[in-house]
N, C-alpha and C positions, 0 to 999 in steps of 0.2 A: 830358498836362498841359503847357501852354506854359511857357516860361521865365518870362513875366511872373506867371503865377499861382503858380508855385512860388516865387518870390521874395516874393510878397504873402504866401503861406501861411507862409513861413519867418520873415518878419518878425512876423506874428501870433504865432507860437510863442515867438520870442525876447522880445517884449514880455510875454507871459504869464508866462513863466518869470522874467523881470526883476521883475515886479510881485509874484509869489509869494515869492521870495527876499528881495526888499527888505523885505517885511513881517516875514519870519522873522528876518532879521538885525537889523532894528531892535528887534524884540522880545527878541532875546538880547543886544543891546548894552546895554540898560537895567541889566541885572543878570545875572551868569553862573550864578546859583544855580538849582537845580531849580524853584524857585518861580516865578521869572520865565519859564521855559520853560513851565510849565504855564499860566500866564496867558494865553500866546498861544493855546493850545488851548482855553481858556475862551470865546475870542471867536470861534472858528470855529463856523459852523453848516453843516450839510449838508441838501441837500433837492432841489428840481428839480420835475420833472413826469413824468407818464405819460400817454399818449393812447391812445385805441382808438375807431376808428370802422368800424363794419360796416354794409353795405347790400347791395341786390341788385346783386351782382357787384363789390362795392367793399370794400376792405380798407385800412385806415390804422393802423399801430402805430408809436408812438413812445415812445422813452426818453430823457429828458434829465436826467442827474443834474448836480448843481452844488454848489460849496462857496463859502461867503463868509466873509470876515473882517470882523468889526464893529470898525472903527477906533474909533468912539465911538457914542453912542446915535443920532447923526444920518446917520452915513456908513458904508457897507461896500462892499467890493470883492471880486471873486471870479472863479472860472473855471467854465465849464460845458462839458459834452460833449453830444452829440446824436446819435442814430441814428433814422431813420424809413424804414419800409418801406411803399410804396403799390402796390397792384395794383388795375387796373380790368380785368374780365374781358373778353377778346378785344380788348383795346386795348394796354395797356402795363402794365409794372411798373417801379418806381424804387427806389433806395437812395439816402438822403442821409445823410451823416456828416461830422462837423466839430466845432468847438469855438468857445468865445466867451468874450470879457472882460466881465464885469458890474460895473456901479457902481449902487449904491442909495443914496437920499437920503431921509431922513424927516424933513421940517421939523416935523411934529408926529407923535405916535405913530401916528395913524390913517391918515395919508397917505404914500404911498411914490412917489417919482419915481425913474425908472430909465433908464439908457442901457446898452445892450448892443451890442457889436461882434461880429458872428457871421460865421464863414467856414465854408461847407459845400461839400462835394464832392458833386455830383449825378450820378447815373448813371441814365439812363432808356433802357429797351429795349423796342422794340414787340413785340407778341405776335400770332401768327396772321398775317394779311394785312397787319398794319402792321409791315413790315420797316424798321425804323429803329433808330438808336441815337444817343443825345446824351449826352455827358459834359462837365461844365464846372464851374468854380469860382463859387460865388455868395456875395457879401459883403453883408451886411446891417447897417446902423446903426439900431437901433430905440430910439425915445424913447417912454417910457410913463408911466403914471399909474395908481395903484390905491388901493383902500380896504383898509387893513391891520387885521387883528383877530388878535392874538396871532402865531401862527406862519404865517398863512395871509393872501395878498394877492390881491385880485381886480381885475382892471383891463384895460386896453387899451394896445396899444402900436402904433407907426406906424413902418415902415420908410423913412426918408428916402432910401435909396439904391435903392428899388424901381424896377425896369425892367420893364415890362409885355411886353416882347419876349423877355427872357431872364431868368427869376427862378425860384428854387426855390419861391416861394409865388404863388398866383394873385391875392392882393391885398396891398396895403401895410398895411392896418389889421387888426390881429388881437387878439382877446380873450385874457387869460391868467389862470391860476390858479397861484399860486406858493407852495410850501411850504417852509420852513426850520425844522429842528428842532436 
């Protein structure tokens, strides 16, 4: 890990902790009784996504839990984690892991706009005749929109920081399904 990437990841971690504790402290400052503390947890939702793609010589498994705090009916902020394993037979395998800061905006109940700052560590290793290794940090800023029905949102997001030459993803545009309970 280069010093530049370590500093970037450290800054992301500090921002995430600041956001989490800021909301917790503001919820507790309103009233120090047990009732106000329980109101904080009534506004927290847990969810995320699971992914599985299998093909002829191809495996992709993803786990991405997250939690959001609903500031009000229009705006929510949260944190996410991600782990992905990809293997292409006789070519390479990779592990991706990291975290994200999530912001959701619902101008009307059926529409959800999102911004997500993601920091992933990418480890790629060649298999067989492909003797190579590539380890790097990947930062993504995803802007998205989706249709929301209850606890489920279906939509698409676009990584405005996507670099075709060095990215964890092959394309800047991605569909998503998001669940929160």
